[in-house]
C-alpha distance (Angstrom), angle and dihedral (degrees) to the residues before:
residue distance angle dihedral
M1 . . .
N2 3.80 . .
V3 3.84 123.5 .
Y4 3.79 119.4 -147.4
R5 3.76 130.1 -163.4
L6 3.81 115.8 -142.2
D7 3.81 118.1 -162.2
P8 3.78 129.4 -175.9
I9 3.84 107.9 -119.0
D10 3.83 97.9 172.2
P11 3.80 106.4 37.5
G12 3.83 90.4 169.3
H13 3.79 95.6 62.6
P14 3.78 112.8 116.2
S15 3.87 94.2 -125.6
W16 3.81 90.0 75.1
R17 3.89 88.0 75.7
H18 3.85 84.4 73.7
S19 3.78 99.2 53.5
M20 3.77 126.6 78.7
E21 3.81 89.8 -157.2
K22 3.80 119.5 62.2
D23 3.77 102.9 164.4
T24 3.76 137.1 70.4
V25 3.81 117.6 -56.5
W26 3.82 137.4 175.6
A27 3.75 125.3 -138.9
G28 3.83 132.3 -165.5
A29 3.82 106.0 -137.1
P30 3.81 140.0 137.2
T31 3.82 92.9 -120.8
A32 3.80 138.8 19.7
Q33 3.79 90.7 -112.3
D34 3.83 89.8 52.7
A35 3.75 89.2 50.9
R36 3.86 91.0 52.6
N37 3.80 90.8 48.0
F38 3.86 92.1 49.4
V39 3.82 92.0 49.9
A40 3.80 93.3 44.8
A41 3.80 91.5 51.0
K42 3.81 94.1 47.0
T43 3.82 96.2 46.3
K44 3.74 105.8 41.2
L45 3.70 120.0 122.4
A46 3.73 119.0 -128.8
A47 3.82 91.4 -147.7
P48 3.75 129.3 139.7
G49 3.76 109.8 -91.0
A50 3.85 93.7 22.6
A51 3.80 94.5 105.7
G52 3.74 115.0 103.5
F53 3.78 95.9 25.2
E54 3.80 121.1 113.3
S55 3.77 118.1 -125.4
P56 3.78 113.4 -107.7
W57 3.82 87.7 -131.0
L58 3.81 89.5 66.4
D59 3.85 93.7 53.6
A60 3.84 116.8 85.2
A61 3.81 89.4 -161.7
V62 3.82 90.3 59.6
T63 3.82 102.6 35.1
S64 3.80 135.6 25.5
C65 3.77 121.1 -137.1
V66 3.84 117.6 -163.2
W67 3.74 134.1 171.2
E68 3.90 113.5 -109.2
P69 3.84 103.1 -157.8
S70 3.85 91.3 -179.3
M71 3.83 91.4 60.3
T72 3.79 110.8 80.3
H73 3.80 104.4 144.7
I74 3.81 98.6 81.0
S75 3.76 114.6 96.8
A76 3.81 124.6 -134.9
G77 3.77 112.9 -78.3
T78 3.75 92.9 13.7
V79 3.87 120.2 125.8
V80 3.81 117.6 -159.7
R81 3.81 132.1 -168.6
A82 3.80 124.5 -138.0
D83 3.85 89.6 -98.8
G84 3.83 89.9 57.5
S85 3.84 96.7 -109.3
I86 3.80 117.3 133.4
V87 3.80 121.8 -111.8
G88 3.76 114.7 -126.6
N89 3.87 96.9 25.9
């Protein structure tokens, strides 16, 4: 299983209003696109007016997503914050 690091690169983008996470996260996923999808699903806000907006985690202009070959301890479908806590729990 691969681990990907996702970093905000445009924190001023309006799509961040619809994500409960706004800092670097790591995701266990087979591909970079899967990592983006996992993070987007686990960080979306269920707030009024959020429908119809794309998650910033899905947008390569707003976040980077790079393979972290040294990280092997994160399971598939798991998203982890910098402090080691799991997103979505």
